[in-house]
N, C-alpha and C positions, 0 to 999 in steps of 0.2 A: 077686487076679489081678495087681495091680500089683507086689506083692512077688515073685510067681512069675516075672515078666518079668525081674527082676534075675538070677535063677538060670538062666533060659533063655539070656540073653545070655552068661553065663559058660560055659554048656555048649557054646556054639558055638565057644569058644576051647579049652576043656579037652579036648573030644572031637576036636579037630583037624579039625573040619568045614570045608569050603571056605567061606570068608566073603568076599564081594565087598566090598572097601573102598569102591568107588564106590557100591554100594548102601547101605553104612553112612553115607557122607557125604550121600547123598540123604536118608536117613531123618533124619539130624541136622539138615539144612537145613529139612525139613518140620516137624520137632519144634520148632525154634527159632521159626519163624513162628507156629505154633499157640500156643506157650507165651507169647510176647510179647503176642499178641492176647488171650488169656485173662487174663493178668496186668493189662494196662492197660484191657481192655474189660469185665472182670467183677470180678475180685478186689479191685482197688484202689477202684473206684467204690462197690462195696457196703460195703467196710470203712469208707470215709470217710463214707458216708451214715449208718452206724451210730455211728461214734465220732469223726467230725470230724478235726481236725488231729492228734489223738493217733494215729489210724490211719496217717496219712502218715508220722509219725515212727517208728512201729513198722515200717512197710514199709522205711524207710531203715535201721533197725537190722537187719532181716533181710538186706538187701542187703550191708551192711558185715560182718555176722557170717559170711556164707558166704565173702566175700572173705578174711577173716582166716583162716578154717580151711582153705580150699582153695588159696589162692594167696599166703599169707604164711607159715603154718606148713608147708604142703605145696606147695612151689613147683613141683614137677615134674609135678603132675597135669594131664592133659588128657583129653578124651573121644576115644576111638579106641583102636586096638590099639597097645600099647607094643612097639616093635621093638628098643629099646636096653637093655642090661643096666643095672639100677638096684640100689640097696642095699635091704636089708630095712627100714631106717629110713624110706626114701622110700615104700615100699609101705604101711607101717604108718601113716605120717602122712597119706597120701592116704585111707586107709580111715577114719581118725578124722574127717577133714574131710567125707567123703561121708556118714558116719553122721548128722551133724547135718542135712545137706541132705535125706537120705531120711527122717529123722524128721519134718521139716516137710512132706515130701510127704504123709505120713499125716495130719498136722494139717490140711493143705490139703483133702484129700479129705473128712475128717470135718466140717470147718468148712463146706465147700461144701454138703454134704448137709444140714447143720443149717439152712442158709438156705433151700434149695429143692432138689428132685430135679434140676431143670434145671441149676443151678449145680454141684451135685455131679457130674453127668455130665460137664460140660465140664472140670472140674478133674481128674476121673479120666482123661479122655482125654489131657489135657496131661501128666499124670504118666506114664501108660502109654507114651506115644510115646517118652520118653527113657530108659525103664527098660532096654530091651535094650542100647543103646549104653553105658549106665552099667555094667551087669553085665559086658559085654565089656571095658570099660576097666579095671575094678578087677581082674578075673581075669587079664588079660594083664599087668598091672603086677606082680601077685604072681608070675606065672610068670617074668617078666623078672628078678625079684629072687631067683630060685632056689628058690622054693617049689614043692611038688608040686601035682598037679591037685586033690587033696583040699582043701588049704588055699586054693587059688584059688577053688574052689566055695564053701568055707565063708565066705570074705570076701564073696562076692556074696550068700550066704544071710543074712549079718549085715545087709547093707543092706536086704534084704527084711524082716527082723525089725524093724529100726528103723522101717520104714514102718508095719508093723502096730502097733508100740508107740505111734507118733504118733496113730494112729486111736483106740486104746484110751484113752490118757491124755486126749485131747480130750474124751472123754465124762465124765471124772471130775475134771478140773482146771479150775476156773472161769477161771483166768487164760488158759489156752489157748483156751477157748471165746470169751473176750472179745477177745483180740488175735491169735488164731491166724490168722484170715483175712488180717489186715493184714501180719503177719510173712511169711506164705506168699506174699503178693503180691511182696514184696521178694525173697524167696528164688527164686521162679519167674522173676522178671525177671532176676536175676543169672545163673541157670543158662542161660537162653536167650540173653541178650545178651552176657554176658561169658565164658561157657564154650562154648556151642554155635556162635554166629556166627563167632568166630575160627577154628573148625575148618575152615570151608569158604570164607570170604570172599576169601581170597587165591588160591583155586584157579581155574583157567581153565575156560571153558565156560559155556553158558547153563543147564545143568541145575540148578545150585545156586541161582542167584537165582530161577529159575522155581519150584523146590521150596519155597524160602523163602516166596515170595508165595502159593504154593498152600497152604502151611500157614496163612497168615493167612486166606485164602479159606475153608479148611476150617472155621475157627472159626465163621464166619458161617453156613455150612451146618449145622454141628453145633448151633449155637444155635437155628436155625429148627426143626430136628428135635426138639430137647429142649424146645421150647416157650418159649424165652427171648425170642422176638420177632423 
């Protein structure tokens, strides 16, 4: 389901469906709040409880690794629709950076369910909420680079495939089972705080901060529903 959301986000662009950018920004703000809450309220505490200081260092490594791939090697990438012409190299580098991030989306989901169904559900929701904007972003970036709709959809499908690969490898690679939750905490925190928040924090109006705090509140509601306390 999470992987499919990448493709649905891309389809909204490639089919030229009417897409409200205000609605997208609101979804981004809601996602950011929920993801930050899940990362700091669930993923990091559970990882540290299991592995101590090593988990905190692994979370830091995850945070730095995403910054390296998304904003050092692929400096142009941002969540949201790309409206300016870019080069094919820019779109390819953004895809490579996002593949790492979406791989750890899958690791996070699998690691969460390995701990408990409640944690797995919360992680799944956090991943699902930002998958649509993510698919929209990479497909519009490919279109802005001159690629056809087929390649734009394929790029989003590759992100979904990386998510599924992350789930599958977590089942069979001991290292991912051991540190996957901690690295995913850093990756999730980076995507929310460094990717999503800057997309709306400079925009005027109360809707975005309200949506952001609503995302945080949604975490507590979802946690209660999932049986996390």
